[in-house]
N, C-alpha and C positions, 0 to 999 in steps of 0.2 A: 824616186822613180827615174829610171834611165829611159828617155823617150827618143833619143836620137844619138847615133854614133857616126863620126866621120873619121876614117883612118885608112891605113894601108892594108890592102887585101893580102893576107898571108896564105890562105888556103880556101878552096871551095870544093865541097863534095856534093853528093846527090841531095843532101838535106840540110847542110850547114855551111856557113862561111865563118872564117876567123879573121877579125880585124885587129890590127895593132894600132892602138890609140895611145900616144905619148908613152910608149914602151910597155904598155899592158895589152895582152892579147885577150880578146873577147870572142867566145864561141857563141854563135847565133843560130838558132833553129829558124831557117829562112823560108819565106813563101816562094812559090814558083816564079813570081815576078822578079825576085832578086836572083834566083838561081839560073834563070833562063838565059841571061846575057850579062854575066859578071865581067868586069874589066880584067885585063891581064894581071897576073900576080905582081904585087909590088906597087900597083897604082892605087890612088886614093878613091874611096867610094863612101857614099853616105847611105846609112840604113836607118829607117825609123823603127824604133824598138819598143817592146812591151816587156817589162820584167815581171815574171811570175814566180812568186815565192811558194815553194813546196816545203814539206817538213824536212826533206833530206837534201834539198838543193835550191839554188836560185837559177832560173832558166830564162834566157833572153830569146824572144821571138822577134823576127825581123821582117820588114816590109819595104817596098820600094816607094811608097807614097804615104802621106799622112792620112789620106782617105782610107787606105787599107787598114792602117793601124786603128783608126776610129771604129771601123766596122768590126775588126777583131775584138775590140774591147766590148762592143755591144753583143757580139755573138756569145762570148764566154759568160755573159751575164744571164743567158738563157739556161734554164734548168735542164741539166743533162748534156750540155755542150762544154767540154773541157778545152784546154789550149790546143791539144793535138788535133781534135776534131775541128776546132775553129780555124787552125792553120790549113787543114785540108780543104775546108770550104773556101777560104780566101784564095787558095791556089787554083780553084776550079771555076771561079766566077768573079767578074769585076764588081766593084762596089755599086756602080749605077745599076747594073743588071740585077743585083741582089735586092737593092732597095725597090726597084720597079716591081720585082716579083712579090715583095711583101705588100706594097701598096695595092697591087692588083689581086692580092690573095691567091697568087698562082702557086698552088700546092704542087702541081706537077713539076714545075721548074725546081722547087726546093727539094723535092724528094729524089730528083736526079743527081743531087750533090752527094759526095761521099759521106757515109755515116748518117745520112738524114733519111729516116723512115717516115711513115705517115704521122706517127705520134710526135716525133721531133719536129717535123714540118709544121704541124698544127700548133705546137708550143711556140715556134718561131713567130708564126703569124699572130698569135695571141699576145706574146710578151714584147714584141718589137713594133706592133702596129702604131703605137703612140710616138715611138722614137723617130719615125719617118713620115708622120702624117702631114707635116708642114714643109717637107722637102719637095721643091719643084724640080721635075726632071723633064727635059725636052723629049720629044718623040725620038725614037732611035735613029730615024733618017735625018734628024736635025742635029744630032750630037756633034758632028764634025765641026759645025760652025757656031755652036752654042758656047756661051761662057761657062766656066766651071761652076758647079753648084755651091753657093755660099762661100766663094773662095776667100773673100776678105775675112769673114767670120772664122773660117778654119785657120787662117794664118794667125789671127789674134789668139785663138785658143792654143795653137802650137807654141806661141811665144809665152803665153801665160804658163804653160806646162814647163817651159824652160826657166821659169823663175821671174819673169817680168810682171809688173803690175798691169792691170787691165788698161789703165789710162796710157801707160808707157807703150804697151803693145799696140794699141790703136794708133798712137802717134807714129810709131815706127812703120806700121803698115801703110798709113796714108802718105808718109814721106817717100816710101820706097816706090810707090806706084808711078811717080813722075819719072823714074829712071828706067822704066821697063817698056818694051814694045806692047802692042795691043794684045796679042794672044799669048800672054805669059801664063805659066802654071804655078801651082802652090810652091814647089821647090824653088823656082826662080824668085818668087815674091819673098819667101823667107830668107833666101840668100842675100837679096838686095837689102831687106830690112836690117838684117844683122850687120851687113857690111857698112851701111850708112850710119848705124848707131855706133859701131866701133870707130868709124872715122871721126864722127862728131866728138866722141869721148877723147880721142887722141888730140884733136884740135883744142879742146877745152883744157886738157892737161898741159899742152904746149904753151897756151896763153898764160896759164897760171905760173908756169916756170919762168916765162918771159917777164 
């Protein structure tokens, strides 16, 4: 599973971006959050990805945050919602707003999303109610000052998805925290965790050689 790509932006269209990663070009069906403000061509960008296997192709879907990718994965688990519909929904509503709608059984908000009629909205409420029942969300007016929801847990899950063990991922996240300012986000936490781990491995290798 390809869960994240960092590379040089080669092309951006109304629906896709192409990243060159170590000489290989990856076409990604991208969410609006990625397409709305891409960097200039040739600059480096990171996209969180989900690889969907079809009978005739492998399709990469891309998101600007790990939270979006997690929500996409939950959405396409709902009966009747495929990757294209899931991407359209992600492009129309933020993860917190969506989770809040499910928690409040707000069918009106869900049916306002592209491709979501009454029956699909009811399936979303039924099939995802347990997925978000323990997620705490601050009131909308408090969100600007509130800490991200389960940020450390999301970072650990992301590192495990990248191939690290759970104990190693937890250690990396705890160590990375001390190098970050108070209001850091998931991407900054993951970047710091990976950088610190890479640095420690480099120092360990240097000591062995010495």
